[in-house]
Phi, psi and omega in degrees: 000306178093154184286335186258358181278127180289149178296323178230125176283183186299316182295316181292326177296316179297317179296318180296318181293335176277320189275320187295314176300326177294321178292320181294315186274359174090009176139336180297137180254094181265353177229116180247163179275010181209173182277123180241154179298153181298330184292343176296315181286323180294317179298320179293322179294319179297314179295326180293321183270356181303314178299325179293321179294315181293321176290329178295329177297312179295320179298318180296317179297325179288318182293333178272007179060032176274324182226157175286166185295318181288332175289321178296322178296319179294321179297312181296320178295319178296317178298321180290325178297313179298317180298317181295319178295321178297318180295319180290323176294325177297319178294319178298319179296319180294322180290321178290328181289326186254012183293321179291319180296323181293326180290328182268355185285138178268121183281138177263109184290340180275353182278145177299141184294338180271359188274134179232156175248118184256139182255324182206177183293326181239025179291167183296320179296322179295316181295317181291330178288317184280320182240090181298333178087174181256154180278333185238142179295325179300319180292330177299313181289314184294314181293325178293319178297317178297324179297319178294317179296318182293322179292320180293312179292328176294322175298318178293322183293327187251024175297131183303320180297322180294318180293323179294324177296329181284320189246339181056042182213119182293318180299315178296325178298316181296315181297314181294322180296314184292304184286336174295319178291331174298319178297318179293321178298323177295316178296320179294318181294319179293331182277321190252314190275288185214120181288130181285155172283113186277144175289321177274106183233130178250311176272138179291323181238136178264078186293319186256017175057048178277334183301326181295340182271353187296306184292318174300327181299312181292328175295319178294328178297315179294320179293325180297323177295320179294320178295320177298323178291327181291317192256013176243167178295151184302110179243119184301320182296318179294323178295316178296321177298318179297320178297317180294318182292330176297326178284317179296332180303328180290336184261008179302319178303322179287325176294322175294317184292325180278354176076026180278322179276129186283154170294164189296320181296315178293324181297312182288323177294319177296318179297315178296321180294318179295318179293319180296320185281313187261337180261332184241359174081011181274199181228148170304145187244174191267357180208161180293323181295314179297323179297313181295316181295314181293325178296316181294317180294317181294321177295319177296325178295316179296321179291320182294326180294339180291332187261005178278125188280339187259141178292319178296320178297321178297317180296315178296319181296313181294319180294314182295309181289331175297320178289317184295317182288343178277353179275165176278087188294327180295319179292319178296321178296319178294320178295319178295318178297320179294321180295316180295316180295323178292323179292320180290323180284339180055045181272100184282344183282346182286147179291139181262005181299303179299327181292320178296319178299319179293322180295316179296321179295316179294325177295321177296315179299317182295322179294314180297318179298317180297315180296322179295318179294319180296315181297313183297316182291318181293314180296320181291326186274321189255338184285334181079167183243141176211156179296150183292126176214176184290344181246005181287158179301323180294325178292323178297318176296327178297320177298320178297319179296321179297317179296317179299318180297316180294315181296315181293325178294318178294318179296328177288319180293325182297331185277348181272166181285334179236142174271121181060016181076006185243307185259143178288138183288119180291340179275350182277148178306135185285333181213118183278355181287334175272105191295315184296316179295319180296315182293325179294314178292325180294327178295322177295321178292329178294329175296321174297319179296324178295317178298316179296322181294322177295317179296322182285322188273325187244313187286309184298315180300319181290326176293321179289325176297322176297320178298317181287322182293334180272001184285138182285346182292338182286354178290329181265118182263178176055044174241128182297320182296321179292318180298315181290312185295312184282330174298317177297314187290318179297333176277322179299331179306322181259324186291314181219080190296319184295313179294322178296321178295318178297318180295319180293323178295318179297314180296322180295317180296318179296320178294323178295328180278334187238019188290339177257008185256135179271083181238170183300326182298318181274330188277320191252349186241138171269175186296324180297315179291325176299316178295323178297313179296320178297322178293317179295315180297318179301313182294313182292326178293319177295322177294322178298317179296316180294324179287325173296319176299317180296315179297318178296322178295319178295319179297315182290313182291335177295342177253320184283327179275124185296322182288342178262350183280129179236173180296331182268004185296314181299320179295319181293320178296319178298318179295323177296324179289317181295315182261037181302320177301321179291317178299318178296324177295319177299316181294321179295318178296320178298318178291322180295321180274355184056045180245156183285156172267138183239109172280118186294121181055032183060016177269161177286053173240105192262131175240163179262121174283164182282145178298144182207165176298161185296327183287346167072000175220155189278325188276179177291166182295129178087356182291329182258015181292141179264113181273121181215191182293338179280348186296323185298329179295322182277329177297326181288326187271341187299315181300312180291326177293321179296321177295319178293321178294324179299315179292319182292319179293324180290322182279338179094010181289345177267012179083197180279097182261120178230165178306129185104352178287140180246140176229148179239122178255141184226129173211116182053242181259015181256137176235131179234132181255121184245129178238126176280118184266320187207145178214140179213205182284111178064023174213158180207131177256126180233158175243123182251119179246126175269119180281152183300148182292161188289109178236351182237163182294322181292321177296320179296319179295318179296316180294326178296322178294319177298318179297324178298315180296317182290320180296320178297329183274317191256332179264060184281131181284153182294326184277000182286163180294151182294315179254062179286152183278154174279109183291344179251030178296136185093348176294149180295340176261118177247111181301135181256295184197169175253132183253129174284113182232133178271119183202170178278150179248135175231047183298135178229139179272124178261117183259016178297128182089355179251304183289339180258013179282156182294319180297319180292321180294321179295316179293324178296321178296321180288325186269350189297311183295318181296316179294323179297315179297320177302312181296318181295317180297317178297320179296316180297319180297316180295322178295320179295323178295322178295319179295324179297318179296323177294321179294324180296327181283339183262339182253139176255115182248142179257157178093168179248158182243133182289147177273093178246111181231153170298153185296332182291338184233040181284000177266001181286140179274332186295126181278141182272146178262156173290175184297329184288336177262025183292163178299152176295335176260119181209177180293330181296331184280351182294330180295340181270000181286149173232176179293334181269359183288149178265126183296329184262007180279119181248014181291126182297336179294339180278354181239154177280148177285135179270154178280116184288339184269006181294125185288155179289330184278008181299164180300142181297140180270162175279119183265123176267126185277153172290140180306126180095350179275175185258133176286120181230052188296315183295318180293318181292322179297318179298323179291324181293331181282335187253333185206161175301149181295123187264137180296325182294317178294322179298320179295320180294320179296314181289341183271002179293158180302143182291142179225166176284134182291332184289344182261147176286132182241131178292149181290129180249127179227147179278140177291140179275117183247130180254124177273128186275348183286138179287342181264009184297334181291344177276354182255147180254138177292131180304147183294333179297332179286336184276338189255007180205147176289133183245128177296162182298318181297321180291321180294322177294325178293318179292330183297329182296342182279349180271147181291147178233166180295000000 
């Protein structure tokens, strides 16, 4: 962001100033982006205050003792109903009147989309602008009826005499009466006139006009508490609650504007999910349909257990349905449907592999269910019941559960890269870049995972069933608390085994400490309700810790990260410290509601988001996916990644994974976001999102930070300490493990910041000329070799030529030519070059003819070097005295790195290597060896590739 970047630019500021007042007031548009006639604003003000006027009539009649309170409420409600119907009929008339004109109207594409042309105070354009109307006739009637009911009950809710009885304060009565009616007017305007754009939005599209019902719903909730207080016996708690809610009622517009109160769809889905998870022992699910079906079935199971007369029957019923509901019923149903259809079709050509796998899986489920039922019934019937003590059978099972919890926790920690998130695991592979070593160590860790999976899947559930079957609370039937508590617990044993084991261990420890104490925990609660409370406390406490961690991370990074540091950062941090109790209260409320924390503009200003389901979006998985060119990369990796995740989740190497857990996968430039949606017995539903590839600087910076955390964890050096510390401890990203996944690689080297650096440009300037000469010399040599081959095909020469080679290259097959058949390009021809000569010109007419009879033993000539080549006078002279000048040596000499002529250069010579193989003369020296100087060590390494005796 940066310190000088404004939070809102000019366009966003203008948009915010137009939209936020409209959201606060429920829909009136008092600030437009263009000049509008005054009657537009006057009409909106009149419509906004109409419910207050109608309610004021009833209030006045009641205060004058002309009518009773309920009659005044009915009068105000009836007047509001008639007014709402008249307004909606007016909108319908305006739309029908202008429908022909709208079809013939020419749209101006350059006009602002919010701009309207108004003709009169009650013209059709004015009516459609102020009252957009409803899409469905049913909603016209229904919303109008709700408007009348809300106005009538609101009049009853805000009667001055009633408020005075609650507070006994005239000043408080006036404040609540005035601002309470403002709240009701906001709800009425949003319901009837124009629905405001809500800050809290769950559905992208409001197809059925549910958004208009959000604000009236919360008004009805406050009124319902007041009605309960009116018509019930005087209850102090209810009276105090009513007093508090009357004050909160005044702040409802701000709660709506800040997005703290959830929309209706998110509210009901969140409520069902919370009841299903904590009240019925289920798990959050991956779709709305599954949530509704599972909620109804689980509720019916809890209700049915209440009417079973036998204790053994209740235990068997709870155990059986708890196991069945913890399975992936949709997958089992599809497999059963496929089996039946295949059997009816009698299609023998179909593969029986998946069917055999399904049969074995169903046989395993049936076996586990049978053993669970036998264990629960036998223990409950024959073991007898006794009060919990340190020597009772239930206490002995508690000790076993404690041991199982410790062993499974240790086995889970051993498989991660860090122990407790602090110390590096000495059993984990030190470097994941070596695939063979990593896979070998990973296999040993997988054996640990198999042991943990057996303990988690088979041993722990049967131990917990034994603990529950021996509980004395099951002796008393027809208790709502027992039905709810034990129905939840018998299902949690299979649905979420790790959390159920932790809850039972906590309850067992508390019972061991308080079994002789007459406290509320032992006196008023049975074991099922204790486990329920332990589960709720466990979940909310973990959420509180994670939100405190998040708030601390935002506070620290707002100062330590330069791009997040602003001029107001120090002030905001100071305010957070000064008002720490308020900030802590916000975090506690967020954890209690299981709602997200929202840092405003990524600043340390924390708001409470509205509660929502764990999956965080309304539609099915993948419905909102953006299909683009990057999609194909993720489509290819998803099957193999899903298989690797299945093994990792089963073994526990990903830690304690429960619905709502987030994981981040990283490979090269790909980032994948994984969310656990649902988990049960031997199955887990996840959502894998492929994030767009790095195309922007901010994405590159974020991915670089992720790479730093992962490299520190997984690319551990051999010389590092065995128990090295996690340098990123406290980071929101905690490395878990590396997964072997088979996928395509599209690694690309990003040279940003390298090729444009000053050091690189300076070195490039120095090396450019030398490299250019190197390339030119190589090119000339290759061209001369091509011309030589052309000359050999056109000339017929008699006689044989001796094979005279230096000893170092006696394995070359290529026969050497005498000096007279030398290439047209040679060192001798350099003396004939001029400034106008073309380096690439190979025409013989451009060169002088050499004397073919010139003897080899003639006095040495002065050799002029090519610019940038290396002077090798001594080496060349020695060669001239012992053997004919060889083209290969000349190429090597000319191919040396370019140097400055003004500097003294040490003599460079190639080592003479003798190949001992008798067949070496059949092999040709690679061309790469001829065009570059090769060190002795490199040449010896290459020599090993040739055959030897």
